[in-house]
Structure formats: structure tokens, C-alpha cells
C-alpha positions in Angstrom: -168.8 116.5 173.0 -168.9 112.9 172.0 -170.0 112.0 168.5 -173.2 110.2 167.9 -172.9 107.0 165.9 -176.4 105.2 166.1 -179.5 106.6 164.4 -183.0 105.3 164.2 -184.4 105.1 160.7 -187.3 107.4 161.6 -185.1 110.2 162.8 -185.5 113.5 161.0 -182.5 114.6 158.9 -180.5 111.3 158.8 -176.9 112.2 157.8 -175.4 110.9 154.6 -173.0 109.0 156.8 -175.7 106.3 157.4 -174.9 105.1 153.8 -176.8 104.5 150.6 -178.8 101.4 151.6 -180.0 103.0 154.8 -181.1 106.2 153.0 -183.0 104.0 150.4 -184.7 102.3 153.3 -185.6 105.7 154.7 -187.2 106.7 151.3 -189.2 103.5 151.4 -190.3 104.2 155.0 -191.3 107.8 154.0 -193.5 106.4 151.2 -195.3 104.2 153.7 -193.7 100.9 152.8 -193.5 98.5 155.8 -189.8 98.5 156.9 -188.7 96.5 159.9 -187.5 98.4 162.9 -184.0 99.7 161.9 -181.0 101.3 163.5 -178.0 102.5 161.6 -174.3 102.8 162.8 -172.8 105.7 160.8 -169.6 105.5 158.9 -167.9 107.8 161.4 -167.8 104.8 163.7 -166.1 102.8 160.9 -163.6 105.5 160.4 -162.7 105.5 164.1 -162.4 101.7 163.8 -159.9 102.1 160.9 -157.9 104.6 163.1 -157.7 101.9 165.9 -159.8 103.8 168.4 -159.9 101.5 171.4 -163.2 102.9 172.7 -165.3 102.7 169.5 -167.0 99.4 170.4 -167.9 100.5 173.9 -169.4 103.7 172.6 -171.4 101.9 169.9 -172.5 99.3 172.4 -173.6 102.1 174.9 -175.6 103.9 172.2 -177.3 100.6 171.1 -178.1 99.5 174.7 -181.5 101.1 175.0 -182.6 100.1 171.5 -181.9 96.4 171.4 -184.4 93.9 172.6 -182.5 90.8 174.0 -185.4 88.6 173.0 -185.4 89.6 169.3 -183.2 88.6 166.5 -181.5 91.1 164.1 -179.9 91.3 160.7 -176.6 93.2 160.5 -175.8 94.4 157.0 -173.7 96.9 155.1 -174.7 100.4 154.1 -171.7 101.7 152.3 -171.7 104.9 150.3 -170.7 103.1 147.1 -173.6 100.5 147.3 -176.9 100.7 145.6 -175.9 103.5 143.2 -177.0 104.0 139.6 -173.6 103.0 138.5 -172.7 100.0 140.7 -174.6 97.9 143.2 -171.7 96.1 145.0 -174.4 93.3 145.5 -173.1 90.5 147.6 -169.7 92.0 148.2 -170.2 92.9 151.9 -171.2 90.5 154.6 -174.8 90.2 155.9 -175.3 88.3 159.2 -178.8 87.1 160.1 -180.5 85.9 163.3 -178.2 87.8 165.6 -179.3 88.1 169.3 -177.9 90.4 172.0 -175.6 93.3 172.1 -172.3 91.4 172.1 -173.3 89.4 169.0 -174.4 92.6 167.3 -171.1 94.4 168.0 -169.1 91.4 166.7 -171.3 91.4 163.6 -170.7 95.1 163.0 -167.0 94.4 163.1 -167.4 91.5 160.7 -169.3 93.8 158.2 -166.6 96.5 158.6 -163.9 93.9 158.0 -165.4 92.8 154.7 -164.7 96.3 153.3 -161.0 95.3 153.1 -161.6 91.8 151.9 -159.9 90.5 148.7 -163.2 90.3 146.8 -164.2 93.9 147.6 -160.7 95.2 146.8 -160.7 93.4 143.4 -164.2 94.7 142.6 -163.2 98.2 143.7 -160.0 98.1 141.6 -161.9 96.9 138.5 -164.3 99.9 139.0 -161.4 102.2 139.6 -162.7 103.2 143.0 -160.0 104.3 145.5 -160.1 102.6 149.0 -160.5 106.1 150.5 -163.8 106.4 148.7 -165.4 103.6 150.7 -167.3 104.7 153.8 -169.1 101.9 155.6 -172.3 102.4 157.6 -174.0 99.3 159.1 -177.7 98.6 159.4 -179.1 96.7 162.4 -182.6 95.6 161.5 -185.1 93.4 163.4 -185.6 90.1 161.7 -189.1 89.3 160.3 -190.3 85.8 159.3 -189.8 85.5 155.6 -192.3 83.7 153.3 -190.4 84.8 150.2 -187.1 86.7 149.8 -185.4 88.1 146.8 -183.3 90.6 145.0 -184.5 93.3 142.6 -182.2 94.5 139.9 -182.9 97.9 138.2 -180.7 96.7 135.2 -180.7 93.2 133.8 -177.5 91.7 135.4 -176.9 89.5 132.4 -177.7 91.8 129.4 -177.4 95.3 131.1 -180.8 96.2 129.5 -182.9 98.8 131.3 -185.4 96.4 132.8 -186.3 95.4 136.3 -185.5 91.8 137.2 -186.7 90.2 140.4 -185.2 86.9 141.6 -186.8 85.2 144.6 -186.9 82.0 146.7 -189.2 80.7 149.3 -188.1 81.5 152.9 -184.9 83.3 153.8 -182.8 85.1 151.3 -179.8 83.1 152.4 -180.9 80.3 150.1 -180.6 82.7 147.2 -177.6 84.8 148.1 -175.3 82.4 150.0 -176.5 78.9 149.2 -176.8 79.4 145.5 -180.3 78.1 145.1 -181.8 78.7 141.6 -184.4 81.4 142.1 -187.7 82.1 140.5 -187.3 85.0 138.0 
């Protein structure tokens, strides 16, 4: 039997292998928050990629085929098991790719996200936190893009003082201006 790698966010009993960020999106969905249409590639696919499985991309592409609308754009982002935890966020450490269209671009973007797991920045951060490379399991979220009026980041601890307070930083439009372009946000 062939393993399943692609899950819809709404599926019952999502496995832990979809990653922390995807499970948090599911909690939001279950509490009736509006979450864009979301697919998740489990970390078992990533592990097969690390083991140089030559058929992994074709299998992932085959599973995605009936779920991807070629006329829509998607965000492809990480959902590692070590992200978004109470201890460490790994915020900004893994690649996020926006406005992707079509299966081939989505597959290439999944590989880009997987490859950031072994980037120098992630390795340094992981070493500083004393996290072994074998502890990192990378799921990937494929989410329909929605027009953004405002985008932001919410911190459950103050990133400067570490005080237990919620801080929200936001910019008008896409979050790329905040996360990648370095625009000073509203706080």
C-alpha cells in the first residue's frame, strides 16, 4: 500500500505529521475562524525526500492533482514540528513562498521549503536551542491566497522583553512587507 502524504485541513483525525502550524490552523478552523482552503503535505514526504526517494515528487504531485485549481494562487509555507511551540517559534526561519500558481510551481516550492530546513540560519538557531537535526520534521502547508488588507504577526510573548503579553505587529497589504522587506510595522 502506498503512503498518503496530502491531507485537507478539514479531514477528521489529522495526523501529527502535518506539523504544528497546520494543527494550529485546524484548531482555528474548528473554532469557526475563517481559514483559507488548506492542504498539508505531511512530514513523511519530507523524510522520503531526505532519503533520496526518486518518486516522492511524482507521488505528491499525483495526490495534489485533484485539489489544485490552476486559476488560483497559493501560499506554500512550513509546518515543522518544532515551530509555533510554547518554547520556541522558529519565526522567519523557514521559507514561505506566496502567489504560486500550478502544480509544477507548488512542487518546486515544497522542495524550497524542505531545503530551508538544512539552511545555515536554521542550523545555527537549532544548535543555539540545542535541538538535534533528527528532531526536525517538516510538513508543508499549501493554502489558497486571499487578498490581504492587513497582514501581521502575533507574539504570545514580547519578543524584546520576553514578558507574558500578546504583541501584534501589522502592515497594510501583504505580510511580505513586514516579514521580508523589513517595513516598520504598526504595533
